[in-house]
Structures are given as structure tokens and as C-alpha cells.
N, CA, C and O atoms as a GROMACS GRO file, in nm:
protein
  548
    1MET      N    1  -2.097   2.013  -0.205
    1MET     CA    2  -2.007   1.980  -0.091
    1MET      C    3  -1.892   1.879  -0.123
    1MET      O    4  -1.894   1.791  -0.208
    2ILE      N    5  -1.783   1.914  -0.028
    2ILE     CA    6  -1.625   1.865  -0.075
    2ILE      C    7  -1.628   1.767   0.060
    2ILE      O    8  -1.670   1.784   0.175
    3SER      N    9  -1.547   1.630  -0.027
    3SER     CA   10  -1.500   1.532   0.098
    3SER      C   11  -1.379   1.468   0.100
    3SER      O   12  -1.296   1.446   0.012
    4LEU      N   13  -1.383   1.438   0.233
    4LEU     CA   14  -1.224   1.355   0.248
    4LEU      C   15  -1.185   1.299   0.131
    4LEU      O   16  -1.279   1.241   0.076
    5PRO      N   17  -1.086   1.294   0.074
    5PRO     CA   18  -1.028   1.277   0.026
    5PRO      C   19  -0.973   1.081  -0.014
    5PRO      O   20  -0.992   1.006  -0.110
    6GLY      N   21  -0.901   1.068   0.123
    6GLY     CA   22  -0.876   0.963   0.262
    6GLY      C   23  -1.012   0.921   0.410
    6GLY      O   24  -0.998   0.848   0.509
    7GLY      N   25  -1.104   0.984   0.376
    7GLY     CA   26  -1.219   0.980   0.346
    7GLY      C   27  -1.309   0.752   0.414
    7GLY      O   28  -1.366   0.725   0.520
    8TRP      N   29  -1.274   0.650   0.286
    8TRP     CA   30  -1.255   0.552   0.294
    8TRP      C   31  -1.161   0.522   0.463
    8TRP      O   32  -1.198   0.448   0.553
    9LEU      N   33  -1.075   0.582   0.460
    9LEU     CA   34  -0.948   0.533   0.569
    9LEU      C   35  -1.056   0.443   0.664
    9LEU      O   36  -1.083   0.323   0.674
   10VAL      N   37  -1.103   0.573   0.729
   10VAL     CA   38  -1.208   0.605   0.853
   10VAL      C   39  -1.260   0.435   0.796
   10VAL      O   40  -1.199   0.338   0.842
   11GLU      N   41  -1.327   0.424   0.737
   11GLU     CA   42  -1.409   0.247   0.704
   11GLU      C   43  -1.296   0.191   0.750
   11GLU      O   44  -1.286   0.227   0.867
   12VAL      N   45  -1.183   0.107   0.714
   12VAL     CA   46  -1.125   0.037   0.699
   12VAL      C   47  -1.001   0.070   0.831
   12VAL      O   48  -0.908  -0.010   0.830
   13ASP      N   49  -0.998   0.133   0.893
   13ASP     CA   50  -0.952   0.157   1.028
   13ASP      C   51  -1.029   0.096   1.097
   13ASP      O   52  -0.992  -0.005   1.157
   14TYR      N   53  -1.179   0.150   1.108
   14TYR     CA   54  -1.299   0.114   1.256
   14TYR      C   55  -1.332  -0.045   1.200
   14TYR      O   56  -1.379  -0.119   1.286
   15SER      N   57  -1.312  -0.101   1.071
   15SER     CA   58  -1.368  -0.254   1.042
   15SER      C   59  -1.212  -0.333   1.062
   15SER      O   60  -1.206  -0.452   1.093
   16LEU      N   61  -1.105  -0.258   1.043
   16LEU     CA   62  -0.996  -0.370   1.069
   16LEU      C   63  -0.961  -0.427   1.250
   16LEU      O   64  -0.892  -0.522   1.286
   17PHE      N   65  -1.053  -0.309   1.351
   17PHE     CA   66  -1.102  -0.320   1.432
   17PHE      C   67  -1.109  -0.408   1.467
   17PHE      O   68  -1.022  -0.494   1.483
   18ILE      N   69  -1.289  -0.409   1.501
   18ILE     CA   70  -1.356  -0.488   1.451
   18ILE      C   71  -1.326  -0.629   1.447
   18ILE      O   72  -1.337  -0.714   1.536
   19VAL      N   73  -1.281  -0.640   1.310
   19VAL     CA   74  -1.233  -0.818   1.249
   19VAL      C   75  -1.147  -0.846   1.369
   19VAL      O   76  -1.188  -0.916   1.461
   20ALA      N   77  -1.049  -0.801   1.369
   20ALA     CA   78  -0.915  -0.885   1.424
   20ALA      C   79  -0.996  -0.869   1.608
   20ALA      O   80  -0.930  -0.918   1.700
   21ARG      N   81  -1.083  -0.825   1.629
   21ARG     CA   82  -1.142  -0.852   1.736
   21ARG      C   83  -1.234  -0.975   1.724
   21ARG      O   84  -1.245  -1.062   1.810
   22PHE      N   85  -1.282  -0.971   1.634
   22PHE     CA   86  -1.368  -1.096   1.596
   22PHE      C   87  -1.208  -1.225   1.629
   22PHE      O   88  -1.181  -1.290   1.730
   23ARG      N   89  -1.119  -1.211   1.459
   23ARG     CA   90  -1.028  -1.320   1.485
   23ARG      C   91  -0.967  -1.363   1.614
   23ARG      O   92  -0.958  -1.483   1.640
   24GLU      N   93  -0.921  -1.262   1.704
   24GLU     CA   94  -0.891  -1.300   1.835
   24GLU      C   95  -1.016  -1.396   1.911
   24GLU      O   96  -0.986  -1.502   1.965
   25GLU      N   97  -1.140  -1.354   1.909
   25GLU     CA   98  -1.233  -1.469   1.962
   25GLU      C   99  -1.227  -1.572   1.940
   25GLU      O  100  -1.184  -1.643   2.030
   26ARG      N  101  -1.259  -1.625   1.835
   26ARG     CA  102  -1.218  -1.733   1.736
   26ARG      C  103  -1.126  -1.846   1.771
   26ARG      O  104  -1.138  -1.964   1.804
   27ALA      N  105  -0.965  -1.705   1.736
   27ALA     CA  106  -0.881  -1.824   1.798
   27ALA      C  107  -0.836  -1.899   1.964
   27ALA      O  108  -0.752  -1.984   1.993
   28GLN      N  109  -0.951  -1.809   2.063
   28GLN     CA  110  -1.016  -1.882   2.186
   28GLN      C  111  -1.077  -1.955   2.201
   28GLN      O  112  -1.108  -1.963   2.320
   29GLY      N  113  -1.151  -2.076   2.099
   29GLY     CA  114  -1.211  -2.061   2.120
   29GLY      C  115  -1.342  -2.078   2.051
   29GLY      O  116  -1.411  -2.162   1.993
   30ALA      N  117  -1.341  -1.909   2.103
   30ALA     CA  118  -1.593  -1.907   2.127
   30ALA      C  119  -1.622  -1.934   1.977
   30ALA      O  120  -1.546  -1.940   1.880
   31SER      N  121  -1.755  -1.949   1.990
   31SER     CA  122  -1.831  -1.963   1.902
   31SER      C  123  -1.822  -1.841   1.772
   31SER      O  124  -1.750  -1.751   1.815
   32LYS      N  125  -1.868  -1.808   1.632
   32LYS     CA  126  -1.952  -1.759   1.595
   32LYS      C  127  -1.934  -1.636   1.594
   32LYS      O  128  -1.854  -1.549   1.558
   33VAL      N  129  -2.139  -1.669   1.702
   33VAL     CA  130  -2.226  -1.610   1.761
   33VAL      C  131  -2.137  -1.526   1.839
   33VAL      O  132  -2.106  -1.407   1.848
   34ASP      N  133  -2.107  -1.640   1.893
   34ASP     CA  134  -2.042  -1.550   2.053
   34ASP      C  135  -1.912  -1.443   2.018
   34ASP      O  136  -1.913  -1.325   2.052
   35ALA      N  137  -1.823  -1.493   1.959
   35ALA     CA  138  -1.729  -1.375   1.908
   35ALA      C  139  -1.785  -1.229   1.826
   35ALA      O  140  -1.738  -1.116   1.832
   36ILE      N  141  -1.879  -1.271   1.762
   36ILE     CA  142  -1.974  -1.179   1.685
   36ILE      C  143  -2.005  -1.026   1.871
   36ILE      O  144  -1.979  -0.908   1.895
   37GLN      N  145  -2.063  -1.131   1.935
   37GLN     CA  146  -2.111  -1.001   2.057
   37GLN      C  147  -2.044  -1.017   2.110
   37GLN      O  148  -2.076  -1.005   2.229
   38THR      N  149  -1.846  -1.073   2.075
   38THR     CA  150  -1.713  -0.988   2.184
   38THR      C  151  -1.724  -0.880   2.084
   38THR      O  152  -1.753  -0.765   2.114
   39ALA      N  153  -1.702  -0.920   1.964
   39ALA     CA  154  -1.660  -0.758   1.940
   39ALA      C  155  -1.688  -0.686   1.895
   39ALA      O  156  -1.611  -0.605   1.843
   40GLY      N  157  -1.874  -0.674   1.891
   40GLY     CA  158  -1.956  -0.551   1.889
   40GLY      C  159  -1.929  -0.522   1.990
   40GLY      O  160  -1.893  -0.405   1.994
   41ALA      N  161  -1.926  -0.619   2.173
   41ALA     CA  162  -1.923  -0.537   2.265
   41ALA      C  163  -1.888  -0.471   2.312
   41ALA      O  164  -1.950  -0.393   2.384
   42THR      N  165  -1.722  -0.476   2.281
   42THR     CA  166  -1.566  -0.426   2.283
   42THR      C  167  -1.511  -0.344   2.195
   42THR      O  168  -1.488  -0.225   2.212
   43ALA      N  169  -1.482  -0.428   2.070
   43ALA     CA  170  -1.447  -0.235   1.917
   43ALA      C  171  -1.524  -0.221   1.922
   43ALA      O  172  -1.540  -0.124   1.996
   44GLY      N  173  -1.645  -0.268   1.875
   44GLY     CA  174  -1.772  -0.194   1.896
   44GLY      C  175  -1.829  -0.057   1.934
   44GLY      O  176  -1.909   0.026   1.890
   45GLN      N  177  -1.759  -0.073   2.024
   45GLN     CA  178  -1.789   0.057   2.213
   45GLN      C  179  -1.676   0.126   2.127
   45GLN      O  180  -1.732   0.204   2.050
   46ALA      N  181  -1.526   0.129   2.109
   46ALA     CA  182  -1.436   0.186   2.061
   46ALA      C  183  -1.410   0.251   1.995
   46ALA      O  184  -1.324   0.339   2.005
   47VAL      N  185  -1.530   0.202   1.839
   47VAL     CA  186  -1.510   0.223   1.682
   47VAL      C  187  -1.605   0.382   1.759
   47VAL      O  188  -1.546   0.490   1.748
   48LEU      N  189  -1.784   0.381   1.849
   48LEU     CA  190  -1.834   0.437   1.854
   48LEU      C  191  -1.805   0.564   1.920
   48LEU      O  192  -1.831   0.676   1.878
   49PHE      N  193  -1.739   0.528   2.046
   49PHE     CA  194  -1.636   0.657   2.090
   49PHE      C  195  -1.583   0.700   1.991
   49PHE      O  196  -1.646   0.775   1.917
   50SER      N  197  -1.448   0.664   1.962
   50SER     CA  198  -1.341   0.715   1.895
   50SER      C  199  -1.432   0.844   1.726
   50SER      O  200  -1.434   0.965   1.703
   51GLY      N  201  -1.486   0.722   1.658
   51GLY     CA  202  -1.606   0.836   1.615
   51GLY      C  203  -1.706   0.933   1.649
   51GLY      O  204  -1.742   1.013   1.563
   52VAL      N  205  -1.763   0.934   1.787
   52VAL     CA  206  -1.818   1.004   1.819
   52VAL      C  207  -1.719   1.159   1.847
   52VAL      O  208  -1.761   1.273   1.827
   53THR      N  209  -1.564   1.117   1.905
   53THR     CA  210  -1.452   1.180   1.902
   53THR      C  211  -1.412   1.273   1.773
   53THR      O  212  -1.345   1.376   1.768
   54VAL      N  213  -1.486   1.191   1.659
   54VAL     CA  214  -1.364   1.306   1.564
   54VAL      C  215  -1.561   1.347   1.485
   54VAL      O  216  -1.584   1.369   1.366
   55LEU      N  217  -1.602   1.345   1.530
   55LEU     CA  218  -1.780   1.402   1.510
   55LEU      C  219  -1.748   1.528   1.550
   55LEU      O  220  -1.717   1.612   1.466
   56PHE      N  221  -1.753   1.564   1.706
   56PHE     CA  222  -1.726   1.675   1.796
   56PHE      C  223  -1.604   1.723   1.742
   56PHE      O  224  -1.623   1.844   1.726
   57ALA      N  225  -1.451   1.686   1.693
   57ALA     CA  226  -1.388   1.778   1.598
   57ALA      C  227  -1.397   1.790   1.522
   57ALA      O  228  -1.322   1.881   1.486
   58LEU      N  229  -1.475   1.738   1.416
   58LEU     CA  230  -1.493   1.850   1.267
   58LEU      C  231  -1.613   1.864   1.296
   58LEU      O  232  -1.682   1.790   1.226
   59PHE      N  233  -1.701   1.957   1.406
   59PHE     CA  234  -1.773   1.997   1.421
   59PHE      C  235  -1.703   2.153   1.484
   59PHE      O  236  -1.770   2.254   1.504
   60GLY      N  237  -1.551   2.141   1.509
   60GLY     CA  238  -1.466   2.273   1.518
   60GLY      C  239  -1.460   2.312   1.396
   60GLY      O  240  -1.423   2.430   1.392
   61LEU      N  241  -1.488   2.243   1.238
   61LEU     CA  242  -1.465   2.349   1.133
   61LEU      C  243  -1.588   2.401   1.099
   61LEU      O  244  -1.586   2.499   1.026
   62MET      N  245  -1.710   2.351   1.141
   62MET     CA  246  -1.827   2.436   1.082
   62MET      C  247  -1.789   2.611   1.134
   62MET      O  248  -1.806   2.715   1.071
   63LEU      N  249  -1.732   2.590   1.272
   63LEU     CA  250  -1.729   2.744   1.368
   63LEU      C  251  -1.663   2.792   1.365
   63LEU      O  252  -1.621   2.866   1.454
   64ILE      N  253  -1.602   2.767   1.218
   64ILE     CA  254  -1.534   2.972   1.141
   64ILE      C  255  -1.672   2.982   1.132
   64ILE      O  256  -1.746   2.991   1.230
   65GLY      N  257  -1.725   2.979   0.963
   65GLY     CA  258  -1.770   3.102   0.936
   65GLY      C  259  -1.764   3.067   0.846
   65GLY      O  260  -1.876   3.064   0.795
   66HIS      N  261  -1.634   3.009   0.737
   66HIS     CA  262  -1.671   2.995   0.627
   66HIS      C  263  -1.717   2.886   0.530
   66HIS      O  264  -1.730   2.765   0.551
   67ASP      N  265  -1.744   2.974   0.395
   67ASP     CA  266  -1.789   2.834   0.355
   67ASP      C  267  -1.694   2.758   0.306
   67ASP      O  268  -1.756   2.653   0.292
   68ILE      N  269  -1.509   2.723   0.246
   68ILE     CA  270  -1.504   2.620   0.255
   68ILE      C  271  -1.510   2.501   0.378
   68ILE      O  272  -1.476   2.383   0.367
   69PHE      N  273  -1.564   2.573   0.502
   69PHE     CA  274  -1.432   2.520   0.629
   69PHE      C  275  -1.606   2.437   0.667
   69PHE      O  276  -1.628   2.338   0.737
   70ILE      N  277  -1.685   2.507   0.604
   70ILE     CA  278  -1.822   2.432   0.633
   70ILE      C  279  -1.830   2.286   0.575
   70ILE      O  280  -1.840   2.174   0.624
   71SER      N  281  -1.819   2.352   0.407
   71SER     CA  282  -1.857   2.232   0.324
   71SER      C  283  -1.719   2.126   0.341
   71SER      O  284  -1.739   2.019   0.282
   72LEU      N  285  -1.595   2.134   0.404
   72LEU     CA  286  -1.503   2.081   0.445
   72LEU      C  287  -1.540   1.977   0.522
   72LEU      O  288  -1.529   1.855   0.511
   73GLY      N  289  -1.601   2.075   0.630
   73GLY     CA  290  -1.633   2.032   0.739
   73GLY      C  291  -1.771   1.903   0.791
   73GLY      O  292  -1.781   1.810   0.871
   74LEU      N  293  -1.876   1.985   0.668
   74LEU     CA  294  -2.022   1.908   0.691
   74LEU      C  295  -1.977   1.740   0.565
   74LEU      O  296  -2.035   1.632   0.569
   75GLY      N  297  -1.869   1.776   0.478
   75GLY     CA  298  -1.818   1.635   0.473
   75GLY      C  299  -1.730   1.533   0.501
   75GLY      O  300  -1.734   1.413   0.473
   76ALA      N  301  -1.673   1.582   0.544
   76ALA     CA  302  -1.613   1.499   0.622
   76ALA      C  303  -1.715   1.444   0.781
   76ALA      O  304  -1.669   1.352   0.849
   77ILE      N  305  -1.792   1.483   0.805
   77ILE     CA  306  -1.903   1.464   0.900
   77ILE      C  307  -1.924   1.296   0.859
   77ILE      O  308  -1.912   1.190   0.919
   78LEU      N  309  -1.972   1.352   0.686
   78LEU     CA  310  -2.111   1.234   0.702
   78LEU      C  311  -2.008   1.148   0.608
   78LEU      O  312  -2.073   1.109   0.511
   79VAL      N  313  -1.902   1.114   0.601
   79VAL     CA  314  -1.822   1.021   0.549
   79VAL      C  315  -1.802   0.980   0.721
   79VAL      O  316  -1.840   0.864   0.730
   80VAL      N  317  -1.766   1.022   0.835
   80VAL     CA  318  -1.736   0.940   0.932
   80VAL      C  319  -1.835   0.855   1.016
   80VAL      O  320  -1.828   0.736   1.047
   81LEU      N  321  -1.961   0.983   1.055
   81LEU     CA  322  -2.092   0.909   1.041
   81LEU      C  323  -2.111   0.825   0.961
   81LEU      O  324  -2.137   0.732   1.037
   82THR      N  325  -2.123   0.765   0.813
   82THR     CA  326  -2.106   0.638   0.726
   82THR      C  327  -2.109   0.556   0.811
   82THR      O  328  -2.199   0.501   0.875
   83ALA      N  329  -1.900   0.546   0.804
   83ALA     CA  330  -1.848   0.494   0.822
   83ALA      C  331  -1.874   0.419   0.990
   83ALA      O  332  -1.886   0.297   0.997
   84ILE      N  333  -1.878   0.475   1.073
   84ILE     CA  334  -1.960   0.459   1.197
   84ILE      C  335  -2.096   0.309   1.210
   84ILE      O  336  -2.097   0.202   1.271
   85VAL      N  337  -2.233   0.412   1.078
   85VAL     CA  338  -2.285   0.315   1.132
   85VAL      C  339  -2.246   0.205   0.998
   85VAL      O  340  -2.309   0.100   0.999
   86SER      N  341  -2.171   0.221   0.911
   86SER     CA  342  -2.139   0.084   0.870
   86SER      C  343  -2.099  -0.030   0.959
   86SER      O  344  -2.141  -0.140   0.992
   87SER      N  345  -1.988   0.056   0.985
   87SER     CA  346  -1.883  -0.021   1.123
   87SER      C  347  -1.968  -0.124   1.235
   87SER      O  348  -1.936  -0.237   1.272
   88LEU      N  349  -2.104  -0.028   1.280
   88LEU     CA  350  -2.167  -0.092   1.364
   88LEU      C  351  -2.211  -0.194   1.318
   88LEU      O  352  -2.153  -0.296   1.356
   89THR      N  353  -2.317  -0.211   1.227
   89THR     CA  354  -2.447  -0.241   1.177
   89THR      C  355  -2.379  -0.338   1.013
   89THR      O  356  -2.385  -0.460   0.997
   90LEU      N  357  -2.341  -0.271   0.949
   90LEU     CA  358  -2.329  -0.400   0.847
   90LEU      C  359  -2.180  -0.422   0.878
   90LEU      O  360  -2.191  -0.479   0.986
   91LEU      N  361  -2.144  -0.420   0.871
   91LEU     CA  362  -2.035  -0.534   0.859
   91LEU      C  363  -2.011  -0.686   1.030
   91LEU      O  364  -1.955  -0.796   1.020
   92PRO      N  365  -2.074  -0.629   1.154
   92PRO     CA  366  -2.153  -0.773   1.180
   92PRO      C  367  -2.211  -0.846   1.123
   92PRO      O  368  -2.199  -0.964   1.154
   93ALA      N  369  -2.294  -0.812   1.023
   93ALA     CA  370  -2.345  -0.891   0.932
   93ALA      C  371  -2.258  -0.989   0.828
   93ALA      O  372  -2.242  -1.101   0.779
   94LEU      N  373  -2.218  -0.850   0.835
   94LEU     CA  374  -2.077  -0.965   0.697
   94LEU      C  375  -1.999  -1.000   0.776
   94LEU      O  376  -1.920  -1.074   0.717
   95VAL      N  377  -1.979  -0.994   0.856
   95VAL     CA  378  -1.865  -1.146   0.987
   95VAL      C  379  -1.948  -1.274   0.996
   95VAL      O  380  -1.920  -1.394   1.000
   96SER      N  381  -2.105  -1.177   0.999
   96SER     CA  382  -2.131  -1.346   1.060
   96SER      C  383  -2.156  -1.440   0.943
   96SER      O  384  -2.137  -1.559   0.965
   97ILE      N  385  -2.222  -1.380   0.743
   97ILE     CA  386  -2.262  -1.443   0.694
   97ILE      C  387  -2.075  -1.534   0.609
   97ILE      O  388  -2.068  -1.637   0.542
   98LEU      N  389  -1.961  -1.441   0.653
   98LEU     CA  390  -1.904  -1.501   0.622
   98LEU      C  391  -1.789  -1.546   0.674
   98LEU      O  392  -1.674  -1.565   0.635
   99GLY      N  393  -1.866  -1.561   0.796
   99GLY     CA  394  -1.789  -1.652   0.943
   99GLY      C  395  -1.655  -1.681   0.922
   99GLY      O  396  -1.623  -1.587   0.849
  100ASP      N  397  -1.506  -1.781   0.943
  100ASP     CA  398  -1.396  -1.764   0.976
  100ASP      C  399  -1.387  -1.778   0.789
  100ASP      O  400  -1.292  -1.856   0.778
  101ARG      N  401  -1.434  -1.744   0.645
  101ARG     CA  402  -1.376  -1.757   0.551
  101ARG      C  403  -1.271  -1.602   0.528
  101ARG      O  404  -1.185  -1.588   0.441
  102VAL      N  405  -1.328  -1.454   0.681
  102VAL     CA  406  -1.258  -1.338   0.625
  102VAL      C  407  -1.137  -1.378   0.646
  102VAL      O  408  -1.039  -1.315   0.607
  103ASN      N  409  -1.134  -1.485   0.709
  103ASN     CA  410  -0.925  -1.449   0.699
  103ASN      C  411  -0.949  -1.529   0.532
  103ASN      O  412  -0.916  -1.413   0.507
  104ALA      N  413  -0.971  -1.602   0.408
  104ALA     CA  414  -0.964  -1.639   0.315
  104ALA      C  415  -0.858  -1.538   0.230
  104ALA      O  416  -0.759  -1.576   0.169
  105LEU      N  417  -0.896  -1.425   0.240
  105LEU     CA  418  -0.788  -1.278   0.223
  105LEU      C  419  -0.657  -1.248   0.231
  105LEU      O  420  -0.665  -1.134   0.278
  106ARG      N  421  -0.560  -1.266   0.220
  106ARG     CA  422  -0.460  -1.277   0.306
  106ARG      C  423  -0.354  -1.200   0.198
  106ARG      O  424  -0.362  -1.197   0.075
  107LEU      N  425  -0.308  -1.172   0.237
  107LEU     CA  426  -0.138  -1.074   0.217
  107LEU      C  427  -0.007  -1.141   0.242
  107LEU      O  428   0.067  -1.144   0.340
  108PRO      N  429  -0.002  -1.181   0.153
  108PRO     CA  430   0.106  -1.281   0.185
  108PRO      C  431   0.314  -1.166   0.259
  108PRO      O  432   0.388  -1.164   0.357
  109TYR      N  433   0.301  -1.107   0.134
  109TYR     CA  434   0.397  -1.007   0.145
  109TYR      C  435   0.384  -0.981   0.341
  109TYR      O  436   0.462  -1.005   0.434
  110PHE      N  437   0.277  -0.937   0.333
  110PHE     CA  438   0.244  -0.846   0.449
  110PHE      C  439   0.242  -0.934   0.584
  110PHE      O  440   0.248  -0.872   0.690
  111TYR      N  441   0.236  -1.073   0.586
  111TYR     CA  442   0.250  -1.140   0.657
  111TYR      C  443   0.402  -1.232   0.695
  111TYR      O  444   0.454  -1.301   0.783
  112ALA      N  445   0.418  -1.191   0.597
  112ALA     CA  446   0.585  -1.272   0.580
  112ALA      C  447   0.673  -1.210   0.612
  112ALA      O  448   0.783  -1.263   0.632
  113ILE      N  449   0.645  -1.032   0.634
  113ILE     CA  450   0.760  -0.955   0.722
  113ILE      C  451   0.711  -0.988   0.927
  113ILE      O  452   0.774  -1.021   1.027
  114GLN      N  453   0.599  -0.961   0.902
  114GLN     CA  454   0.545  -0.952   0.992
  114GLN      C  455   0.559  -1.062   1.127
  114GLN      O  456   0.554  -1.049   1.249
  115ALA      N  457   0.584  -1.209   1.007
  115ALA     CA  458   0.666  -1.298   1.079
  115ALA      C  459   0.750  -1.354   1.093
  115ALA      O  460   0.774  -1.463   1.147
  116ARG      N  461   0.838  -1.240   1.016
  116ARG     CA  462   0.987  -1.226   1.070
  116ARG      C  463   1.025  -1.070   1.118
  116ARG      O  464   1.135  -1.015   1.131
  117ALA      N  465   0.900  -1.026   1.136
  117ALA     CA  466   0.968  -0.906   1.271
  117ALA      C  467   0.943  -1.009   1.434
  117ALA      O  468   1.021  -1.021   1.528
  118ALA      N  469   0.819  -1.064   1.416
  118ALA     CA  470   0.844  -1.193   1.480
  118ALA      C  471   0.914  -1.216   1.567
  118ALA      O  472   0.909  -1.208   1.690
  119ALA      N  473   0.982  -1.246   1.494
  119ALA     CA  474   1.088  -1.372   1.540
  119ALA      C  475   1.204  -1.353   1.510
  119ALA      O  476   1.290  -1.438   1.490
  120GLN      N  477   1.215  -1.198   1.503
  120GLN     CA  478   1.351  -1.086   1.512
  120GLN      C  479   1.341  -1.002   1.640
  120GLN      O  480   1.435  -0.932   1.677
  121SER      N  481   1.215  -1.012   1.711
  121SER     CA  482   1.180  -0.893   1.850
  121SER      C  483   1.311  -1.000   1.956
  121SER      O  484   1.341  -1.115   1.989
  122SER      N  485   1.351  -0.845   1.969
  122SER     CA  486   1.454  -0.878   2.057
  122SER      C  487   1.448  -0.820   2.254
  122SER      O  488   1.543  -0.789   2.326
  123GLY      N  489   1.286  -0.824   2.289
  123GLY     CA  490   1.273  -0.807   2.352
  123GLY      C  491   1.279  -0.647   2.441
  123GLY      O  492   1.200  -0.556   2.418
  124GLY      N  493   1.364  -0.642   2.520
  124GLY     CA  494   1.368  -0.464   2.537
  124GLY      C  495   1.298  -0.394   2.602
  124GLY      O  496   1.194  -0.446   2.640
  125MET      N  497   1.322  -0.268   2.637
  125MET     CA  498   1.219  -0.225   2.741
  125MET      C  499   1.050  -0.178   2.674
  125MET      O  500   0.949  -0.150   2.739
  126TRP      N  501   1.070  -0.182   2.516
  126TRP     CA  502   0.914  -0.135   2.524
  126TRP      C  503   0.840  -0.254   2.456
  126TRP      O  504   0.741  -0.226   2.389
  127ASP      N  505   0.882  -0.393   2.467
  127ASP     CA  506   0.811  -0.500   2.474
  127ASP      C  507   0.788  -0.542   2.659
  127ASP      O  508   0.681  -0.575   2.712
  128ALA      N  509   0.897  -0.530   2.713
  128ALA     CA  510   0.852  -0.478   2.891
  128ALA      C  511   0.768  -0.368   2.907
  128ALA      O  512   0.735  -0.372   3.026
  129ILE      N  513   0.724  -0.289   2.865
  129ILE     CA  514   0.678  -0.167   2.904
  129ILE      C  515   0.513  -0.212   2.779
  129ILE      O  516   0.401  -0.172   2.811
  130VAL      N  517   0.532  -0.277   2.674
  130VAL     CA  518   0.392  -0.317   2.615
  130VAL      C  519   0.300  -0.438   2.710
  130VAL      O  520   0.178  -0.442   2.723
  131ARG      N  521   0.399  -0.527   2.766
  131ARG     CA  522   0.332  -0.611   2.826
  131ARG      C  523   0.314  -0.628   2.942
  131ARG      O  524   0.255  -0.735   2.962
  132VAL      N  525   0.358  -0.522   3.114
  132VAL     CA  526   0.283  -0.473   3.178
  132VAL      C  527   0.179  -0.403   3.142
  132VAL      O  528   0.105  -0.390   3.240
  133VAL      N  529   0.126  -0.337   3.022
  133VAL     CA  530   0.057  -0.233   2.950
  133VAL      C  531  -0.093  -0.356   2.949
  133VAL      O  532  -0.186  -0.335   3.028
  134THR      N  533  -0.097  -0.470   2.861
  134THR     CA  534  -0.176  -0.526   2.859
  134THR      C  535  -0.127  -0.658   2.883
  134THR      O  536  -0.111  -0.750   2.802
  135ARG      N  537  -0.104  -0.653   3.014
  135ARG     CA  538  -0.189  -0.757   3.082
  135ARG      C  539  -0.308  -0.737   3.165
  135ARG      O  540  -0.394  -0.825   3.175
  136ALA      N  541  -0.314  -0.657   3.207
  136ALA     CA  542  -0.443  -0.591   3.242
  136ALA      C  543  -0.484  -0.504   3.199
  136ALA      O  544  -0.459  -0.393   3.244
  137PRO      N  545  -0.593  -0.533   3.054
  137PRO     CA  546  -0.607  -0.400   3.010
  137PRO      C  547  -0.693  -0.287   3.021
  137PRO      O  548  -0.666  -0.183   2.961
   0.00000   0.00000   0.00000
């Protein structure tokens, strides 16, 4: 069976989405348990919807009927299914164990670039559009 070479990126994407939501809740003053519950209820629901959508798209590869496409489809389906299950079960357990230490490992160069970009933001049309849209998500 063939697996996607970048299949782990799906797991990273889903995990970062949930961890970012957890960090946001903790920054607003929620307790660790409440932040995990909120992250699971909001970001977890989005991860589940996104993952199921990707699974349906990958089932289309299996409809072609050639062995290579069936193998690619099955491998990709297993990768995405594993990513969904681990993001919705294992990740909240790990965040519960780590708590606020989930922020312990940071990439200094990345955060320096992000801080510089935030300081240089000029506003503009896209900034105004984003602010209107995110005011009431």
C-alpha cells in the first residue's frame, strides 16, 4: 500500500489548530480543563468536519478503478483517518498532561518575524475586511 509522503502534515495542521484554540482560551483566562473542553468543542468539530470532507474526496480516487489509484486512495485514507482520531483523542490527553508547558518549545526566528510583521502592519483594505469578518465569526 502506498502512503502520502506528506501525510504527517495533515496531523500537524489539525494539531496546531486545536493547540492554537487551547492557547487562545488560556490567554482569555479559562482554566486548563475548560480550555481543553472549548478547544475540543470548537476546533475539534472543525477538524472532524475537515477530515471527513478530505476522506470523501479521497474515496473518489477509489472510484477510478485502477490499482495504483486504489492503493493511493487507501493509503491516504488511512493517514487522514489516523490524523483525525489522534487529533480528537490523543492530543487533548497530551495537552491535559502538558498544560501551559505546551508553549515551552518555541521557534525564536519564527516569533521574531511574526512580531516584526505585526509591528509593521499598515492596516489597509484587507485588514479592514478581516476585522469585519472576525468581529462575529
